[in-house]
C-alpha positions in Angstrom: -1.4 81.3 -19.7 -2.4 78.0 -18.1 -5.8 78.0 -16.4 -5.7 75.6 -13.4 -9.0 74.2 -12.2 -7.6 72.6 -9.0 -4.1 73.1 -7.6 -2.5 71.6 -4.5 1.1 71.1 -3.3 1.1 67.7 -5.1 -1.0 68.1 -8.2 -2.4 70.7 -10.6 -5.4 70.0 -12.8 -5.9 72.3 -15.8 -8.3 72.6 -18.6 -7.7 70.4 -21.7 -6.4 72.1 -24.8 -6.0 71.0 -28.4 -2.3 70.3 -27.6 -3.6 67.4 -25.5 -5.5 65.9 -28.4 -3.0 63.3 -29.6 -2.3 62.0 -26.1 -6.0 61.7 -25.2 -6.8 60.2 -28.6 -4.3 57.5 -27.9 -5.7 56.8 -24.4 -9.4 56.9 -25.4 -9.0 54.7 -28.4 -7.1 51.9 -26.5 -9.4 48.8 -26.1 -7.9 47.8 -22.7 -8.1 51.4 -21.3 -11.7 51.7 -22.4 -12.9 48.2 -21.6 -15.6 49.4 -19.2 -17.0 52.0 -21.6 -19.6 51.0 -24.3 -17.0 51.6 -27.1 -13.6 53.2 -27.8 -13.6 56.8 -28.9 -12.6 57.7 -32.4 -11.3 61.0 -33.8 -14.8 62.0 -34.9 -16.0 62.1 -31.3 
């Protein structure tokens, strides 16, 4: 069962799961996306 943190008529935010790992890894390891963070994330983090 999906656990929603916030839900409105237009959006539903849920807790992250391991099924989200590949998508988040792709986003967080992208240099342009992470340009304002000290460094990109890697799989170890």
